[in-house]
N, C-alpha and C positions, 0 to 999 in steps of 0.2 A: 480572574478566578484563582490563579496561583498566588497572587499577592494576598488575597483574603485568607486562603488556607495557610500561607506562610506566616501571616500575622497571628492567626489563631494558634498555630503550633508554637510560635515564639512566645506568646502569652502563656501557653500551657507550660512550656519549659521554664520560663521565668517564675511562674507560680510554684512549680515544683521546687526550685531552688530557694524560694523565699517563704516556703510553707511554715517555717519555724519563727518567722518574724511576726511582729504585731502589726497587722494591716487593718486595724479597726476603722480607720478613716477612709479606706478605699471604697467602702460601700456608698458613702455620701457622694464621693466624686463620681462614681459610676451612675448614681441616680441623677445627678445634675447633668451629666453628659447625655444620658438618655433623654431627659427633658429637652435639652438643647437640640438634639437630633430630631426629635418629634416636632419641635417648633420650626426648625428649618425645613423639614419635610412638608409641613403645613404651608409655609410660605411658597415653597416650590410648586405644590399642587394648586394653591390659590392663584399663582401667577400664570399657570398654564391655561390658555383660553380653551383648548380642545377638551380638557378634562372638565372645566367649569361648565362649558356648553353641553357636554354629554352627561352631566350628573343625573338628569331626569331619566335617561335611558339605562344607565348602569346602576342607578340607586337601589332598585329592588334586588338585583343580583348581589350587589355589595352588602346589602343588609342581610341577605340569606347567608352569604359566606361568613360575614362577621359573627352572626349568631351561632352558626354551625361550628366555626372555629373556636369560639369562646366556650360553648357548651362542651365540645369535645375535649378541650384543654382542662376544663373544670372536672369533667367525669374522669379523665385519665389521672389527674392529680389526686382525686378522691380515692380511686382504686389503688394508686401507688401508696397513698397515706395509709389506707387500711391494710395493705400487704406488709408495710414496714412496721407500723405502730399499732395496728388493730388487734394483734394477738397478745392480749395481756395475760400474765400469769403463766406463760410457757405453754 
């Protein structure tokens, strides 16, 4: 837990010091790394027999949580967008 928090704080500190640098290519690297992490997570889940055998029992709960989380994120992002950029003309 402390390792994760330490890494996050280190990244924030590094970002603070490098904020004036041109880091345009960092977004592509982050995207590729996220794809790689998701792929490796899929391999890990697919290789776990308990998860694969229990998919039929947790499938509905997972579907409900997925839809709820996605809808909640979309609604929150829309509200934030409207709050920040929705007031045109002052």
